C-alpha positions as a Markdown table, in Angstrom:
| # | Residue | x | y | z |
|---|---|---|---|---|
| 1 | Met | 40.6 | -23.3 | 51.4 |
| 2 | Leu | 40.9 | -24.3 | 48.2 |
| 3 | Leu | 41.1 | -22.3 | 45.4 |
| 4 | Tyr | 37.4 | -21.6 | 44.0 |
| 5 | Lys | 35.2 | -18.9 | 42.9 |
| 6 | Leu | 32.2 | -17.6 | 43.0 |
| 7 | Asn | 30.6 | -19.6 | 39.6 |
| 8 | Asp | 32.8 | -22.1 | 39.5 |
| 9 | Leu | 31.3 | -25.6 | 38.5 |
| 10 | Val | 32.1 | -28.4 | 41.1 |
| 11 | Lys | 31.0 | -32.2 | 41.7 |
| 12 | Met | 30.4 | -33.8 | 44.3 |
| 13 | Lys | 31.3 | -37.1 | 46.2 |
| 14 | Lys | 27.4 | -37.3 | 46.9 |
| 15 | Ala | 24.8 | -36.4 | 44.4 |
| 16 | His | 21.8 | -34.3 | 45.4 |
| 17 | Pro | 18.2 | -36.1 | 45.4 |
| 18 | Cys | 17.6 | -35.2 | 42.3 |
| 19 | Gly | 20.1 | -37.3 | 40.8 |
| 20 | Ser | 23.1 | -34.6 | 39.7 |
| 21 | Asp | 25.9 | -34.4 | 41.0 |
| 22 | Glu | 27.1 | -31.2 | 39.6 |
| 23 | Phe | 26.7 | -27.9 | 41.5 |
| 24 | Lys | 27.6 | -24.0 | 40.8 |
| 25 | Ile | 29.0 | -21.8 | 43.8 |
| 26 | Ile | 26.6 | -19.1 | 44.1 |
| 27 | Ala | 28.0 | -17.9 | 47.1 |
| 28 | Met | 31.0 | -18.0 | 49.4 |
| 29 | Asp | 31.1 | -15.9 | 53.2 |
| 30 | Gly | 30.7 | -17.6 | 56.3 |
| 31 | Ala | 29.5 | -21.0 | 54.4 |
| 32 | Val | 29.8 | -21.8 | 50.8 |
| 33 | Thr | 26.2 | -22.0 | 48.8 |
| 34 | Leu | 25.5 | -24.0 | 46.1 |
| 35 | Lys | 23.0 | -24.4 | 43.2 |
| 36 | Cys | 22.1 | -28.1 | 41.8 |
| 37 | Ser | 23.0 | -28.0 | 38.4 |
| 38 | Lys | 19.9 | -29.7 | 37.3 |
| 39 | Cys | 17.3 | -28.9 | 39.1 |
| 40 | Asp | 18.1 | -25.1 | 40.6 |
| 41 | Arg | 17.8 | -26.1 | 44.9 |
| 42 | Val | 20.3 | -24.1 | 47.0 |
| 43 | Ile | 22.1 | -25.9 | 49.6 |
| 44 | Glu | 24.7 | -24.8 | 52.3 |
| 45 | Phe | 27.5 | -26.1 | 53.3 |
| 46 | Thr | 30.4 | -24.9 | 55.7 |
| 47 | Lys | 33.7 | -24.2 | 54.8 |
| 48 | Glu | 35.0 | -27.4 | 56.3 |
| 49 | Asp | 32.5 | -29.8 | 55.0 |
| 50 | Phe | 32.5 | -28.3 | 51.5 |
| 51 | Glu | 36.4 | -29.3 | 51.2 |
| 52 | Lys | 35.3 | -32.6 | 52.0 |
| 53 | Tyr | 33.2 | -33.4 | 49.6 |
| 54 | Val | 34.3 | -31.8 | 46.4 |
| 55 | Arg | 35.1 | -33.7 | 44.4 |
| 56 | Lys | 36.4 | -32.1 | 40.9 |
| 57 | Ile | 36.3 | -28.6 | 40.0 |
| 58 | Tyr | 35.4 | -27.6 | 35.8 |
| 59 | Arg | 38.3 | -25.9 | 34.3 |
| 60 | Asp | 39.4 | -25.3 | 31.1 |
| 61 | Gly | 36.7 | -27.4 | 29.5 |
| 62 | Lys | 37.0 | -30.5 | 31.5 |
| 63 | Phe | 36.7 | -31.7 | 34.9 |
| 64 | Ile | 40.1 | -31.6 | 37.4 |
| 65 | Ser | 40.0 | -33.8 | 39.9 |
| 66 | Ile | 40.8 | -32.2 | 43.4 |
| 67 | Arg | 41.6 | -35.8 | 44.7 |
């Protein structure tokens, strides 16, 4: 798994139905649990799917592209 921590803000490949593509990592155990930044809905991905769909991570005041 790539270097992600709890409470990191990430941008995903596909937007949530509410229109936001920004999510906060709230749990990392057998799966990665994310919370939508706009509507606070919680979704869960397997670690493999999470790495497949994540595009950017927020570091040092800006989003850094993963790919």
